[in-house]
C-alpha positions in Angstrom: -54.7 17.4 -14.2 -57.6 19.1 -14.7 -58.9 22.1 -16.9 -58.8 23.9 -14.5 -55.4 24.0 -13.8 -52.6 24.9 -15.6 -49.7 23.3 -15.9 -47.8 26.4 -15.2 -50.0 26.2 -12.1 -49.1 22.9 -10.9 -45.3 24.0 -11.2 -45.2 27.0 -9.2 -47.3 25.2 -6.5 -45.6 22.0 -6.7 -48.4 19.3 -7.4 -49.8 16.1 -8.2 -50.6 15.5 -11.3 -51.7 11.8 -12.2 -50.7 8.5 -14.1 -48.0 8.7 -16.7 -46.3 7.3 -19.5 -43.1 9.0 -21.6 -43.2 8.4 -24.7 -40.2 11.3 -26.1 -38.5 14.3 -24.3 -35.7 16.8 -26.1 -34.0 19.0 -24.3 -32.0 21.5 -25.5 -29.5 23.5 -24.3 -27.3 26.5 -25.1 -27.6 24.7 -29.0 -26.8 21.0 -27.4 -29.6 18.4 -28.0 -30.1 15.9 -25.9 -33.2 13.3 -26.6 -34.0 9.5 -25.2 -36.9 7.5 -24.8 -38.9 5.4 -22.5 -42.4 3.6 -23.2 -42.9 2.2 -19.4 -46.5 3.3 -17.2 -44.9 5.0 -14.5 -46.4 6.0 -11.3 -44.2 8.6 -9.8 -41.3 10.6 -11.4 -39.2 13.0 -9.9 -37.8 15.3 -12.3 -34.8 17.6 -11.0 -34.1 20.0 -13.6 -30.8 21.6 -14.0 -31.8 24.9 -15.1 -32.0 27.6 -11.6 -33.0 30.6 -14.4 -34.5 30.5 -17.2 -36.2 32.8 -19.2 -38.4 30.1 -20.5 -40.5 27.5 -19.9 -42.5 25.3 -22.1 -44.6 21.8 -21.1 -46.9 20.3 -23.4 -49.0 18.1 -22.2 -52.0 15.5 -24.0 -54.0 12.9 -22.8 -57.5 12.7 -21.4 -57.8 16.2 -21.0 -57.3 19.0 -23.7 -52.8 20.0 -25.0 -51.0 22.2 -22.4 -48.3 24.9 -23.9 -47.5 27.1 -22.0 -44.1 29.6 -21.3 -43.1 30.8 -18.2 -40.9 32.6 -16.1 -39.8 30.2 -13.5 -37.2 29.2 -11.2 -37.9 25.4 -10.6 -36.2 23.4 -7.9 -37.7 20.2 -7.8 -40.7 18.9 -9.7 -43.0 16.4 -9.3 -45.0 15.0 -11.9 -47.2 12.3 -11.4 -49.8 12.0 -14.4 -53.1 10.2 -15.4 -52.2 12.2 -18.9 -49.6 11.3 -21.3 -46.8 13.2 -21.7 -45.7 14.2 -24.9 -42.8 16.6 -25.4 -40.8 18.8 -21.9 -38.5 21.1 -24.4 -36.2 23.3 -22.8 -35.4 26.8 -24.9 -31.2 27.7 -25.7 -32.6 30.9 -24.0 -30.7 30.0 -20.5 -29.0 32.2 -19.0 -27.3 30.8 -15.9 -27.1 27.4 -14.7 -26.6 25.9 -11.6 -25.4 22.4 -11.5 -27.5 19.7 -9.3 -26.6 16.8 -9.0 -28.5 13.5 -7.5 -25.5 12.4 -4.6 -28.3 9.3 -3.7 -30.8 7.7 -4.5 -33.4 5.4 -2.9 -34.1 2.5 -5.6 -37.5 0.5 -5.7 -38.3 -2.1 -4.1 -37.1 -6.1 -6.3 -39.0 -6.5 -9.0 -39.9 -2.8 -10.2 -38.8 -1.0 -12.8 -36.3 1.6 -12.8 -35.1 3.9 -15.8 -32.1 6.4 -14.7 -30.9 8.3 -17.3 -27.8 10.9 -16.8 -27.2 13.2 -19.6 -23.9 15.1 -19.4 -22.3 18.1 -20.7 -19.5 19.1 -19.9 -19.6 22.8 -20.6 -23.2 23.2 -19.9 -25.1 20.3 -16.4 -27.0 17.4 -15.5 -29.9 16.4 -15.9 -30.7 13.1 -13.7 -34.6 11.8 -14.2 -35.2 8.5 -12.7 -38.2 6.5 -14.2 -40.8 4.7 -11.9 -42.8 2.1 -12.4 -46.9 1.9 -11.5 -47.7 0.4 -8.1 -44.5 0.6 -6.1 -44.2 1.6 -2.9 -40.6 3.2 -2.9 -39.2 6.2 -1.5 -38.3 9.7 -3.7 -35.1 10.2 -4.0 -33.1 12.7 -1.3 -33.1 16.1 -2.2 -30.5 17.2 -4.7 -28.3 19.5 -3.8 -26.5 22.4 -5.5 -23.0 21.6 -6.2 -20.1 21.8 -8.8 -19.6 19.6 -12.0 -18.3 15.8 -11.4 -15.0 16.0 -12.2 -12.6 12.6 -12.2 -8.8 11.9 -12.7 -8.0 8.5 -13.1 -4.4 8.0 -13.2 -2.0 4.9 -13.6 1.0 4.4 -15.0 0.2 1.1 -17.4 -0.8 0.7 -20.6 -4.8 2.4 -20.5 -6.2 -0.5 -22.7 -5.2 -3.2 -21.2 -6.0 -2.8 -17.7 -9.5 -4.0 -17.5 -9.1 -2.2 -13.2 -8.8 0.4 -14.8 -10.9 0.0 -17.5 -14.1 -1.1 -15.3 -14.1 1.4 -12.7 -13.9 4.4 -15.6 -16.8 2.9 -16.6 -18.7 2.5 -13.6 -17.7 6.9 -12.7 -19.4 7.6 -16.8 -22.3 5.7 -15.1 -23.1 7.5 -12.1 -22.7 10.9 -14.6 -19.3 12.0 -13.5 -17.0 13.3 -16.1 -13.6 11.1 -16.2 -10.3 11.4 -17.4 -7.7 8.6 -17.8 -3.7 9.3 -17.6 -1.7 6.7 -18.2 1.5 6.1 -19.7 2.6 5.8 -24.0 4.2 2.3 -23.4 5.8 0.6 -26.3 2.9 -1.4 -27.5 -0.3 1.8 -27.6 -3.1 -0.1 -28.2 -6.1 3.1 -28.8 -8.0 3.0 -25.8 -12.1 2.5 -26.4 -13.7 3.8 -23.0 -17.6 4.4 -24.3 -17.7 8.1 -22.4 -14.0 8.4 -20.4 -11.6 10.9 -21.9 -8.3 9.2 -22.1 -4.5 10.8 -22.1 -0.8 9.7 -22.0 1.7 10.8 -20.8 5.0 10.1 -23.4 8.0 10.0 -21.4 11.6 9.0 -22.9 13.0 6.0 -21.0 10.7 2.2 -20.7 12.1 1.0 -17.4 13.9 1.6 -14.0 14.3 4.6 -12.1 14.4 7.1 -14.5 10.9 6.2 -16.3 9.1 6.6 -12.7 10.9 10.1 -11.9 9.8 11.6 -15.3 6.3 9.6 -14.8 5.3 11.3 -12.3 6.6 14.6 -12.0 4.8 14.8 -16.1 2.1 13.9 -13.7 2.2 15.8 -10.8 2.9 19.1 -13.3 0.0 18.0 -16.0 -3.1 17.6 -12.3 -1.9 20.4 -10.9 -3.6 22.6 -14.2 -6.6 20.3 -14.4 -9.8 20.6 -12.2 -11.0 17.6 -11.0 -13.3 16.9 -8.0 -12.1 13.4 -7.6 -8.9 11.5 -8.2 -8.2 7.7 -7.8 -4.5 6.8 -8.0 -3.5 3.3 -9.3 -1.2 1.9 -7.1 1.6 3.2 -5.4 3.7 4.2 -8.7 1.1 6.9 -9.7 -0.2 7.8 -5.5 2.7 10.4 -4.9 2.0 13.1 -7.6 -1.9 12.7 -6.9 -1.3 12.6 -3.0 0.3 16.3 -3.5 -2.3 18.3 -6.4 -5.5 16.5 -3.6 -3.3 18.3 -0.8 -2.9 21.3 -2.3 -5.9 21.9 -3.1 -8.4 19.7 -0.7 -10.0 17.3 -3.2 -11.0 14.3 -2.8 -8.9 11.0 -3.5 -9.1 7.5 -3.7 -5.8 5.2 -3.5 -6.1 1.8 -5.4 -4.3 -0.5 -4.8 -4.0 -3.1 -7.2 -0.8 -5.4 -5.4 0.4 -5.3 -2.4 3.3 -3.1 -4.0 6.8 -3.5 -1.7 5.8 -6.8 -1.5 6.6 -7.7 -5.4 8.9 -10.3 -6.9 12.3 -8.6 -7.8 11.7 -5.7 -5.3 11.6 -7.5 -1.0 14.8 -8.5 -2.4 16.5 -5.2 -3.5 17.1 -3.6 -0.2 18.1 -0.3 -1.2 14.7 0.1 -4.0 12.6 -1.4 -1.5 13.9 1.3 1.2 12.7 3.8 -1.4 9.3 2.6 -1.8 8.5 1.2 1.4 9.7 4.9 2.6 6.6 7.1 0.0 4.2 4.1 0.8 5.1 4.3 5.3 4.3 8.1 4.7 1.8 8.5 1.6 -0.6 5.4 3.0 -1.6 6.9 6.8 -2.1 9.9 4.6 -4.8 8.3 2.4 -8.6 8.7 3.9 -9.6 6.2 1.2 -8.4 2.7 -0.3 -9.4 0.1 -2.6 -7.4 -3.3 -2.5 -7.8 -6.5 -4.4 -8.0 -9.7 -1.6 -8.7 -9.4 2.0 -5.1 -10.8 2.5 -3.9 -7.6 0.9 -5.8 -6.1 3.3 -5.2 -7.4 6.1 -1.9 -6.6 5.4 -2.6 -3.1 5.3 -4.6 -3.2 8.3 -2.4 -4.3 10.1 0.9 -2.3 8.7 -1.5 1.0 8.9 -4.2 1.1 10.8 -6.6 1.4 7.7 -9.2 -0.4 6.7 -9.3 -0.7 3.2 -12.0 -1.9 0.7 -12.1 -4.9 -0.6 -12.8 -4.8 -4.4 -11.7 -7.6 -6.2 -10.7 -8.1 -10.2 -14.2 -9.7 -11.1 -14.7 -9.6 -14.7 -17.1 -8.1 -16.8 -20.1 -10.1 -18.6 -19.5 -11.3 -21.4 -22.4 -12.5 -22.5 -21.6 -10.8 -25.9 -18.6 -12.3 -27.2 -18.1 -15.2 -29.6 -15.3 -16.8 -29.1 -12.8 -17.9 -31.8 -12.3 -21.4 -33.5 -10.1 -24.2 -31.9 -9.1 -24.2 -35.0 -7.5 -21.6 -35.2 -4.9 -21.6 -32.5 -3.7 -24.4 -34.0 -5.3 -26.7 -32.1 -7.0 -30.6 -33.1 -10.7 -31.6 -31.9 -9.5 -34.3 -29.3 -6.6 -32.1 -28.2 -6.6 -30.6 -24.2 -6.5 -27.2 -25.1 -5.1 -24.8 -22.3 -4.5 -20.9 -21.3 -2.2 -18.6 -20.1 -2.8 -15.2 -19.7 -1.8 -11.6 -18.5 0.0 -8.6 -19.2 2.9 -9.6 -16.5 3.4 -12.8 -17.8 7.0 -12.2 -15.7 9.3 -14.1 -13.9 8.2 -16.3 -10.3 4.5 -16.6 -12.9 5.3 -20.7 -13.4 5.5 -19.4 -17.1 9.2 -21.6 -16.9 7.2 -23.9 -15.6 5.0 -24.6 -17.7 6.8 -24.9 -21.0 9.1 -27.7 -19.0 5.5 -29.4 -18.2 4.4 -29.3 -21.8 7.2 -32.0 -22.6 5.7 -34.3 -19.9 1.9 -33.8 -21.2 0.1 -36.0 -24.3 -2.5 -34.5 -26.0 -2.0 -31.1 -24.5 -1.8 -27.7 -26.3 -0.2 -24.7 -24.7 -1.3 -20.9 -25.9 0.3 -17.9 -24.0 -1.8 -14.9 -24.6 0.1 -11.5 -23.7 3.7 -10.0 -22.5 5.9 -9.6 -19.4 9.3 -9.3 -18.6 9.3 -13.5 -19.1 7.8 -13.4 -22.4 11.4 -13.7 -24.5 12.9 -16.1 -21.9 9.7 -18.4 -22.4 10.0 -18.7 -25.7 14.1 -19.6 -25.8 12.4 -22.3 -23.8 9.7 -23.7 -26.2 11.4 -23.6 -28.9 14.0 -26.1 -27.5 11.2 -28.0 -25.8 10.2 -31.6 -27.5 6.9 -29.7 -27.4 7.8 -26.7 -29.5 5.1 -27.8 -32.2 2.0 -27.5 -29.1 2.9 -24.4 -27.4 1.5 -21.1 -28.9 2.5 -17.5 -28.3 -0.1 -14.3 -28.8 1.0 -11.6 -28.3 -0.6 -9.3 -25.9 -4.2 -7.8 -26.9 -7.4 -5.6 -26.0 -9.5 -7.6 -23.3 -12.7 -8.4 -24.4 -11.0 -10.0 -28.1 -7.9 -11.5 -25.7 -11.4 -13.5 -23.6 -13.2 -14.8 -27.1 -9.4 -17.3 -27.3 -10.0 -18.0 -24.0 -13.3 -18.8 -24.6 -12.9 -21.7 -26.8 -10.0 -23.3 -24.5 -10.7 -26.2 -21.8 -9.2 -24.9 -18.9 -7.2 -22.2 -17.9 -4.1 -21.9 -16.2 -2.7 -19.7 -13.2 0.6 -20.4 -11.6 2.0 -17.9 -9.6 4.5 -19.1 -7.4 5.1 -18.2 -3.4 8.1 -16.2 -4.3 6.9 -13.0 -2.6 5.1 -11.5 -0.4 2.3 -9.5 -3.1 2.3 -13.2 -5.3 1.2 -15.6 -2.4 -2.1 -13.1 -1.2 -2.8 -12.4 -5.0 -5.5 -13.0 -6.4 -5.2 -12.1 -10.5 -6.6 -11.5 -13.0 -6.6 -14.0 -14.9 -8.9 -16.3 -12.5 -11.6 -14.2 -12.7 -11.4 -14.4 -16.9 -11.2 -17.2 -17.1 -14.2 -17.8 -14.7 -15.9 -15.1 -17.5 -14.8 -17.7 -20.4 -16.7 -20.2 -18.9 -14.0 -22.0 -18.3 -12.4 -23.9 -15.1 -9.5 -22.7 -13.2 -6.2 -25.0 -12.8 -4.2 -22.9 -10.2 -1.1 -23.4 -7.7 -1.7 -23.5 -4.1 -2.0 -20.3 -3.3 -4.4 -19.4 -0.8 -6.7 -16.9 -2.0 -6.8 -18.1 -4.9 -7.5 -22.2 -4.4 -10.2 -21.1 -2.0 -12.0 -19.9 -4.2 -11.7 -22.9 -6.4 -12.4 -24.9 -4.4 -15.5 -23.2 -2.6 -16.7 -23.1 -6.3 -15.5 -26.3 -7.7 -14.5 -24.6 -10.3 -11.4 -26.7 -11.3 -8.4 -27.3 -9.6 -5.6 -26.6 -7.2 -1.9 -28.4 -8.2 0.3 -29.8 -5.6 2.7 -27.4 -6.1 4.4 -25.1 -9.2 6.4 -27.9 -10.5 6.7 -29.4 -13.9 6.3 -32.5 -12.5 3.2 -31.6 -10.7 1.8 -29.6 -13.1 2.0 -31.9 -16.0 0.0 -34.7 -13.9 -2.8 -32.3 -13.4 -2.6 -31.4 -17.1 -2.8 -35.4 -18.3 -5.1 -36.1 -15.7 -7.6 -33.2 -16.7 -7.0 -35.0 -20.6 -6.8 -38.1 -19.9 -10.6 -38.2 -17.6 -13.1 -37.5 -20.6 -15.8 -37.0 -17.4 -14.1 -34.9 -15.5 -14.2 -31.7 -17.5 -17.9 -31.8 -18.5 -18.8 -30.7 -14.8 -16.1 -28.8 -13.8 -17.1 -26.1 -16.4 -20.8 -26.7 -15.4 -19.8 -26.0 -11.8 -17.5 -22.6 -13.6 -20.9 -21.6 -15.6 -22.4 -21.3 -11.3 -20.1 -20.1 -10.1 -19.6 -17.5 -13.0 -23.9 -16.7 -11.5 -22.2 -15.4 -8.3 -18.6 -14.2 -9.1 -20.6 -10.8 -11.3 -19.2 -7.2 -12.0 -22.9 -6.1 -11.0 -22.5 -7.7 -7.8 -18.7 -6.8 -7.0 -18.9 -3.2 -8.4 -21.7 -2.0 -5.6 -19.4 -1.2 -2.5 -17.2 0.7 -4.6 -20.0 2.7 -6.4 -21.1 3.5 -2.6 -17.6 4.4 -2.0 -17.6 6.8 -5.1 -20.8 7.9 -4.2 -19.5 9.1 -0.8 -16.6 10.4 -2.2 -17.0 12.4 -4.5 -20.0 15.2 -2.1 -16.3 15.3 -0.1 -14.3 18.5 -0.2 -10.8 16.8 0.2 -9.1 13.8 1.5 -9.1 15.6 5.1 
């Protein structure tokens, strides 16, 4: 910018102003204050203001040119700033008469190695601001022209407890990072832990039944009426047990819908053999799934099942755990483990029959110098506690209750190995890729797993653990004792696990889901 051209003229003529360093910017929108800081030298900044009609726009620029302060009546669309001056302060007064919501649907990022700072400011009753700071010397495309739309709002419906469902938590955080106003709707469970998810609203539906058909029926009915009176653009149905109300409301109001199948629902343990119950759920699935345009699931094998049955092509987003580098492990002594004991953990919020818990307890009686920790909850826990109390190894088996994910991982990090012992007793478990496997990798401990195709293939590919021959007490005991007796093997497995952790990251896994969310939020309905 030169002394001959004022800031106002530059804005009106959409002129380029050269060399820029952003120190501080503050926005005041209808009395609400937002401010952020950046100190990167940049070549280009695309500034997309949300105010399409305003009485005042003040721009202060200080640096090599004299300071400029201008107040104008102007209707900005898109402003491009390139400047050798120092932008010191940009201020929107509170005199705002009309606001259109402006969204950036797609951003072309700079070449690798360059620096990008993307700041998203949201307000439920105001608007949204997006700024992208591109570092100097890069050759990147400017983000495509933004378009006007309604403010992005989304609902995630899940019947499980919100605080311990890490898949739902990661999806909610991903949406919030995309500037989406997210509301989680879950069930008020018997263990109501507070859902502390930054930037995401959460609500629970109280149902007078804890389990059984009445619980599912009441929850779906209450969820339908809750969704009916909410305003949102996108709904994510977590599993088949929330899909019916989500689909009906999305169909009625032509809203976007994603079905996130956390498992092969109709192939669950205890459901396949109950003919009438299986018939009801399968009928619902056959009606709903072919009508859903966007679907996500957890493994390639389960995606293949849906593809063969319904001709759809689900997006596979595995349950890769988020980064755990900021967490400190608990001390082994807190678990009663001696320094020379081989400490193994079995964790999960669904420790149910068929998950291998019974076999693990029986295997402990055949081992020496091995200590087993159960962390979590499920239908099999009472039976496991009774069996453990009667076991000769009862003093080496410890139970910890269900807890927030980060706290559970801190206990997992102090163990020597993690167990996944699902049995091949149903279609869902045969092709499952359990959360606990990725939790063990994130915690930096090798996984000892059953010979199921998906999880054993990953263990063998990365060399981040071992596979026992069968889900029997003898086979499990032999594998645990082998690891406990070979002091040279565990360091090798842990080193391979650390290498696998660099590949199996949520930052990489989420990219496909992120792209889907960006595309779906632009669509007008589930059609």
